[in-house]
N, C-alpha and C positions, 0 to 999 in steps of 0.2 A: 638474606637467605636466597640462594639460587633457586629459580623456578624449574620444577621437574618437568621434563618433556617425555611424553609417552613414546613408546616405540611402535605404536599403530600408525600404519601408513595410510595416507589418503590418497586415492587414486589421482594422479595428474595426467592421465592419458585422455587424449581427445576423443577416442573411440573405445568402447568396451573391449577387453581382451577375452578371447574365448577360453572356455575352461577345458583343460586337457583331462583325459581319463584318469591320469595318475593323480591329478589335484583333487578330482571327485572322490577317488578312493581315500586319500588322505583325510578328506574333509569328513567322511563317513566315520572314519575310525577314530578321530580325535576331537570332534566337536563336543561330544557329550562330556568327555573327561578334562579337556583343556579349556574349553570355552571359545566363543567366537573370536574374541580380541587376539587370543593367542594363535589361533589358525590363520587369522588374517594377517598377523605379523610374519608368520612362517611363509605363507604363500605370497607375501608382498602384494596383497590386495586390500581394498578398503573393508571396514567393518560392515558397510551397508551391502557391499557386493556379496560377501559371504552369507549375510543373513538372508538376502534375496535368493541366493542359490539353494540354501536349505529350505526356503519355502517352496521353491520349485520342485525339490526333491521329496516333498511332503514329510519332512522330518521336524521334529519339535526341537528347536534350537535353544530353548531356554535351559539354562544350566543350574542344577541344584547341586551345590557343593562349595569347595573352597574357591576363594578368588585368586586368580593369577596375578602375576606382577604387572602384566600388561593392562588388565582390567583395573587394578588399583591406580595405575598411572593415568589411565583414561579418566578416572573418577576424580582424581586430584586436579586435572587441568580443567574439566568442564563443570564440576559441581559448583553450583552458584551461578553459572553462566547458561546453563540448559536446564530444563525442567527434568525432574526425576523420571517422568513417564517417557520422555524422549530419550534420555540415556539408557533406560531400561530396554526400549525397542533396539537401540544400537548394540547393546551388550547382550540381548536376548535373555534378560533377566526381569523379574517383577520390580515395579517401582518401590514396593515395600523393602525388597532386598537391597536396592540402591540406596535408600535412605538409611537403612540399618548399618550397611557397610560404611556409610559416610560418618556415622557417629562413632563407629569403632575406630575409624582413622583419625578422629578428632577434626573433621572438616566442619566449617560453619554451616549453619542452616541456610537454605536457599535464599539468597538476597533478593529483597524487594526493591526494585529501582524507584527511588523517590520522584515524586511529581514535580516537574519545573513549573515555573510561572507561565511559560510559553505554552506548555501543554495544557494547563488548566484553562488559559485564555481561549486556545482553540476549542477545547471542549465546550466551553460555555457559549461560543458563538455558532456552533455547527450541531450541537446535540438535537435540536429541534427538527432539522431538515435533512440530516444525514443518518443513515442506518448505523447501528452500533458496530456491525461487522466492518464497515468502511473506516469508522473512527478508529477501531482497533488496529486495522491494517495500517492506517497512516501513522498512528502514534507507536506501532510495533508493540503493542500490548494485547493481552487477551481480552475477549469480550466480557468475561467475568470481572476483570480488573476495571474496566471502563464503567461497567454497570455499578460496581461498588463505589467507585469514585463519584459518580453522579448522585447516588443516594446520599454519600456523605456530604456533598455540597448542597443537598436539598433541592435538587433538580429532578422533575418528573420525567419519567420515561414516556415514549410516544403512545404506548399502549395503555398507560394507566388512566383510569377514570378522572376526568377534571371535575373538581368541586367549584362550581361557579358561585362568584360572590354577586349580590345585587348590583354593585357598580360595573362589573365585568358584563352582566346581562344587558344593562343600559347602554353601555358602549357598543355592543353588537347591534342592538336594536336601532341605535341612532345612526350608525355609520355603515352598516351592511348595505351594500349596493351603491354607496356613494363614494367610497374610496376603495382602491384595490385590496383584495383579501389578504395578500402578504403583508401590506401596511398595517391592517387591522390586526392581523395575527401578531405582529411585533409589538403593537400597543398593548395587547392583552398578555403577551408572553407565552403564546401556544403555538401549535403547528397550524397550518392552513386548514387541513382536513377537520380539525377540532371546531374551527370557526364555522365551517359549513355544516357540521353536524348540529352545532347550537342553533344556527339559523333555520334549519329544517325542524328542529324542536320548537322554536318560536313561531314557526309557519311564516317566515320571512321570505319574501320574493325579491330578487334583484330586479330593479327597474330598468327598463330598456334604456340604452345609451341614447342621448339626444341625436337627432338626424344631422348629417353632415350639411353645413352650409355650402353655398357656391364657392365662397372664398377658401374654405377648407379643402374642398374637392380640388380647385385649381392648384392650391399649394402642394397638396399630395401628388397630383399628376406631374407637376413640373419638377418636383425635388425627388421622387421615389427612385429615379434612375441614378441619382448622385449621392444620396444620403441613406443611411440605414433606417429601418422602421423605428428603432428605439429612439433615434434623434428626433424624427418627425413626431413621434408620439409625445415626447417630452415638450416639444414647441407647442403643440395643439392641445396639450392635456388629455390625450387619448391613451389607449391601450395599444401596445405594439402589435399584439396578435391581431386586434381589430384592424389595425392599418393594413396588415398583410392580408387579411380576408378581403377587405375592400379592393385592394390592388388586384387580387386574383380574379374577382368578379368583374372588374372593369377591363382586365386584360393588360394592365400596366406592368412592364417588366422593370425590376429593380436591378440590384447589383447581382448578376448572374453567377459570377465566380470570383476567385481571388486575382484574376488577371488584372482587374481594375484597382486592386488595392496594392499589388506588387509593381514595382518598376521593372523595366527590361533588365536592369543591372541585377537586381535582386533575383529575378527569375533565373538569369544565367548563372548566378553564384550558386543557388540552390541545386540546379541541375548538375553543376560540376562537382560540387562537394558533398553531395548528399550521401555518396557511398563511400566517402573517405573520412568524414568528420561526424562527430555526434550531432544531434538535433539541437542540444543546448548551445553548443559551440557556434553553430551556423546562426541561430536566433540571436545569440549575443553579438556576433560580428555584424549583422544586418540591423540590429536594434528592433527586433521583431519578437512577438511572442512565440513560444514553442508550438502552440497548437496551430498558429498560422503556417508555420514552416511544415507541419505534419499534414495540414490540410491540402496545401498546394502539391506537395509530393504525393499524397494519395490520389489527387485528381489527375495528375499527369502520369502516374504509374510508376513512380520511382521507388526502389526497394533498396534499403541498406543491407549490405552484405555483412553477415555476422562473422567476424574474424575470431577464430578459436584462440583461447587463452594458452599462452605458452607456459613452460614450466617455471621460468623466472617470474612471470606474473603471479601464477599460483603461489609460489613461495612467499612472494611479497605481501599478497593479500592475507594468506594465512598467517604471516607474522604480525601484521599490523591491524587487522580487522577489529580487534577488541580494544585498540589504543587510540586509532585515528578515525576521524569522520570519513564517511564513504566518498564524499565530495573531494577530500584531500587525497584519498588513495586513487581515485579515478583520474584526478588531475596529474599525479605523479607518473602514472603508468600510461597516460595518453588514452583513456577509455571513457566512455560515457558513464554517467553515474547510474542510470537504470541497468546497464549491462553489468557493472560491477555487483550491484545489489542482487540481481537476479542469480548471478553466478554464485555469490555467497550464500544464497538460500539453497541452491542445489547441494552445496557442500555442507549445509547445516551450521553455517557461521551466522553469528548476530553482530551486527556493526553498531558502534557507538552513536547514540543520537545526539549527544551534546559534547562539545570539546571540553575536556576537564580543565579546570582553572589551576593555574600554577600558583603554588604557595610562595608568599614573600618571604625572602630569606632574612 
């Protein structure tokens, strides 16, 4: 069965087109009778642009009445891929009207994307130290879905009250102040601030760190300019922030900038290609991390020029955004992954998170 394609046009212009007086008159006369989608198709504008203009004109664009062919085509294409509230905003109808019309058309109920093992592993590793909003953004899911999955897995939320067992209380009493709080939090299975709250409840006080010996001071002074604070802290069994605080009091200068980390060839390569290639491509070519490239570019004042998407690129992304990974699309059209993902969000597209498995014949 061939896939039905709606006649609603999405705007491919790089700059918004001004509204003519005749278009505004047509909009006022037909939006209530024909609906937003039909008006958008006639005026060759996007549904979002028509809805925004109606809002500017203080007109109620929600239509009550029969559904047009354009609206049915829009519903057939996006139902199951967008939420009813989002489609209702685009069509200027209520979400109840959207779901009711979908039942009449025989469309399937909104599909719930199953959780993959990779997503569940990421959720278990980061739910204690990352906010739910950030988790939902990374997994491209709603906050409510993330919250429901955590409850289904039996994982506590950060703001839930912890029920302490006698063994966990003994662990906090024994190791608080002797090992770093993040390590103690991982042993108990809670967040760091929960450990600190329990320590205050038990009236525990972190003992002061032992004084630095002459050998430790000499080691820090001689290596602070060539080694990171984390490396020195691991060697001496100290805290990295304590090492930095001591060096600041003593006036010892460490690695000031990325100039000592990047070679002259790497710096020239970044300066030459930063406005031509994506950050991921530069980092992969030099064998560096993306944040390292971004940090150096920010320090020297480099700015990437945003190249507008062409019509061919727009049509390619529109055609493949639901079937290919965003990384594959970005590599095909020669764009950065973040740029393609951001452009897709502005158009209301949702990219596939996992590449579909091919069935064996």
